[in-house]
C-alpha positions in Angstrom: -1.9 14.5 39.0 1.4 16.2 37.9 1.4 20.0 38.1 2.0 20.5 34.3 -0.7 18.1 33.1 -3.3 20.9 32.8 -0.9 22.7 30.4 -1.0 19.9 27.9 -4.5 18.3 28.0 -4.3 14.9 26.4 -7.5 15.3 24.3 -6.0 18.3 22.5 -3.1 16.3 21.2 -4.8 13.0 20.3 -6.3 12.5 16.9 -10.0 13.3 16.8 -10.8 10.1 15.0 -9.0 6.8 15.6 -10.9 4.1 13.7 -10.5 2.4 10.4 -12.6 3.6 7.5 -15.2 1.4 6.0 -14.2 1.8 2.3 -14.8 -1.8 1.2 -18.3 -0.9 -0.2 -17.0 1.7 -2.6 -17.1 1.3 -6.3 -13.6 1.4 -8.0 -14.3 4.9 -9.3 -16.6 6.3 -6.5 -14.9 9.2 -4.8 -14.3 9.5 -1.0 -13.0 12.5 0.8 -10.2 12.0 3.3 -10.1 15.0 5.7 -7.4 15.8 8.2 -6.0 18.7 10.1 -2.5 20.0 9.3 -0.8 22.1 11.9 0.4 24.8 9.5 -2.3 24.7 6.8 -5.4 23.8 8.8 -8.2 21.7 7.4 -7.0 19.6 4.5 -9.1 17.3 2.1 -8.1 14.7 -0.4 -10.5 13.3 -2.9 -9.7 9.7 -3.7 -11.3 6.5 -4.7 -10.9 2.7 -4.2 -8.7 2.3 -7.2 -6.3 5.0 -5.9 -6.1 3.4 -2.5 -5.6 -0.1 -4.1 -2.6 1.3 -6.1 -1.2 3.0 -2.9 -1.3 -0.3 -1.1 0.5 -2.2 -3.9 3.1 0.5 -4.2 3.8 0.7 -0.4 4.0 -3.1 -0.1 6.3 -3.3 -3.1 8.4 -0.5 -1.8 8.7 -2.2 1.6 9.8 -5.5 0.0 12.4 -3.6 -2.2 13.9 -1.9 0.8 14.4 -5.3 2.5 15.9 -6.8 -0.6 18.2 -3.8 -1.0 19.5 -4.4 2.6 20.7 -7.9 1.5 21.8 -7.0 -2.0 23.9 -4.0 -0.9 25.0 -5.8 2.3 23.9 -2.9 4.5 24.8 -3.0 8.1 24.4 -0.8 11.2 22.5 2.5 10.9 21.8 2.2 7.1 20.3 -1.3 7.5 18.2 -0.2 10.5 16.9 2.8 8.7 15.9 0.8 5.6 14.2 -1.8 7.8 12.4 0.9 9.8 11.1 2.5 6.6 10.1 -0.9 5.3 8.1 -1.6 8.5 6.4 1.8 8.4 5.5 1.5 4.7 4.0 -2.0 5.4 2.0 -0.7 8.4 0.5 2.1 6.3 -0.3 -0.3 3.5 -1.9 -2.8 5.9 -4.1 0.0 7.4 -5.4 1.0 4.0 -5.8 -2.5 2.7 -7.9 -3.4 5.8 -10.1 -0.3 5.1 -10.9 -1.4 1.6 -11.1 -5.1 2.2 -8.1 -6.0 0.0 -5.4 -8.6 0.7 -2.1 -7.9 -1.0 -0.6 -11.3 -0.1 -3.6 -13.1 -1.5 -3.6 -11.1 -4.7 0.2 -11.7 -5.1 -0.3 -15.5 -4.6 -3.1 -15.5 -7.2 -0.8 -13.6 -9.6 2.0 -16.1 -9.1 -0.3 -19.0 -9.7 -1.6 -17.4 -12.9 1.9 -16.7 -14.1 3.0 -20.4 -13.4 -0.1 -21.6 -15.2 0.7 -19.5 -18.3 4.3 -20.8 -18.4 3.2 -24.4 -18.2 0.5 -23.9 -20.9 1.0 -23.0 -24.5 3.0 -20.0 -25.6 1.0 -16.8 -25.2 2.6 -15.1 -28.2 -0.5 -14.2 -30.1 1.3 -12.1 -32.6 3.6 -15.0 -33.5 0.6 -17.3 -34.0 -1.1 -14.7 -36.2 2.0 -14.4 -38.4 2.3 -18.2 -38.7 -1.4 -18.5 -39.8 -0.9 -15.7 -42.3 2.1 -17.5 -43.9 0.1 -20.7 -44.2 
């Protein structure tokens, strides 16, 4: 055992709780309290709900995708590209952690949305207002 190990006990610096939260049984508006300890402020609490976490997951995954698209669109190289890719990876990791906790799958939802959009394009025009005006003129 190194001499300085007793000065920095591992259990004091590790998070108290390292497990995913079972949030998938929550109703969309049912509140849950996320509690954590801030070094400067002490105990902190955030009241949130399934719907908020769902929006956070979507925003983080979209942000991750936009960062990667920006790398190519702006032809970033070197440090700037690495920084954008790093932030994209971290945003995706956070989103994946939260989506697993609520039982949500962003990729599956995105695919479902794309199929629905393709179906609407192939079907009749969805301009309800235009149809109403046409019926009124007849």
